[in-house]
N, C-alpha and C positions, 0 to 999 in steps of 0.2 A: 463563581459557583452559584448555583441556583438559577442561572439564566436559562430561559427557554429559547431554543433555536427553531425557527420556522423555515421549512424547506419548500420551495416551489421552483422546480427545474424541469427539464425535459423527461426525467424518469420518475419524479415524485412531485405530487402536489398536496398541499395542506398536511404535510407530515411535520410533526414537531417532536423535539426531544429536550430533555433537561440535562444541563451540565451539573453534575453532582460532585465532581472532583476537580481540583485545580489542573489546568492544562499541563500535560507532560509529567504528572505526579501520581503517586499512589496506584501504580500498576500492580496487577496480580503478582504474587511471589512467583518467581521463575519466568516471568514474561519481561524480558529486557531487550527490546529492539535496539539495534545499534545506531539507527538513523531515524530522525524525526520525519514527519510528512514533508515539512519544508525542505529538508535536506534531500529527500528522495526526489521531489519535484525539480530541484535545482540540478541534480545529477543527470536526470534524463531517464524516465521510466515510462513504460506502456506506450512507447512511440509518440510521446507528447500529447496523447489524446485521452486524457483522463482528468476529470473534474473541470473541463473547459467551460461547461455551461452552468456550473454550480459554484463559481468562485465566491458568490455573495454569502454562502454558508460558512466559509472558512476565513481565517484572518488574512487580510490583504498582504501581510508580510510573507505569507507562504508562497505568494505568486510573484514577488518582486524579482526573483531570479529564476523562476520556473522555466524549464525548457518545454515549451508547448507548441503543438502544431495546430494552426487555425482551421484547417480543412479536414484532414484525415490523418490516420496513424502513419507515422514516418519513422521506421525503425532506425534510420540514420541518427535520430535524435536520442536514442537510447545510449546510455553510457558505454556499453560494450558493442554497440552498432549491430546488434542481432535481434531477431524477434524471439522472445521467450514467453510469449503469451498465447493462450488459446482463446478463441472467440467466446464471448459471454454466453452464447447459445450452448456451448459445450458445458460450461459451469452450471447453467440452468438445468441442462439435461441430467447432470449427475446429482442434482438436488443440493448443490453446495451454496446456493444463493439464498440468503436470509431475506425475507420479504421487506424488512425495514431498511436493508442496505442493498438495493437492486443492482449496484455496480460491483459488488463483491468485496473481497477481503480488504483492499486498500481503502475503500470507503468506510468500512467498519473501523479500520485502524485509525483513520483520520478522526472519526467521531469519538472513538475510545481515547485517543490522545488528547482531544479537547476536553474530555471529562464526562462523556456519556457512559453509563454502565447499564448493561442488560445481562444479568448473571449467567443464564444458561447459554446465551449466544456468545458472551465473552469467553466462557469456558471452551466452547466448541471452536471458536476462532483461534484461541491461544493454543489449543491442541494441534490445529492445522499448522500454525506457525512453528511449533516445536518439531513437527514432522518434516519440515523443510531442512532441518539440520543434517539429514542424511546426505544432502548435496554438498555440504561443507566437507564431509568425509571423503566424498568422491573427488572433489577438487584437490584436497590435500594429498590424497593417495596418488593422483595422476599428474600433478603439476608441481613444478619447482616453485618454492615460495616467491611470491611477487611477480610471477609470470602471468600477467593479465590477458595474454593472448591464448592461454590454455583454458579450454572449457568455458568459452565466453558465454554460451547459451545458459549453462548452469549458473555462472556468475551473475548474469543478468536476472535470471529467475530469483536467485537469492536476494539480489538488490530489491526486487519488487516486494519482497517479504521483509524488508528492513534489516537484512543482514549485510554488513559492509564487506562484500566479497572482493573489494579492491585490495584488501590487506591480507588475503589468504596466501 
């Protein structure tokens, strides 16, 4: 705690933030992701093309078993082998990208998990995370328990948001 992280990658230069909470602890009440960033990276999310150029910012252990694609997005690397992402340009167009987290929700989550806190942005992102729960209802309504071939795109999207959709 109290450590300053300096970011210099292809999307951000000279950005810094302070870790004010212990990693993986003291989350906002009601915000209880089922998977850590390390677990998500190992399962296969975002076609393996996420955080590739900014690994220096995060603990090396997060990448020890990460499923990454060196050149371009490869949906076969996703846990459910489907594309459940929209391009970053879509998210920007909707105004959903916070200027300090230019890669979007997962970057915010990684930084939050590490211990960064930005009150208003944290509230906004946690609200977005909660809104993803509607997809859990759709999977449960339309799929037999444990049938991971049912609604794979929704399951992959839930995985991107740290919901463990493998157990639905």
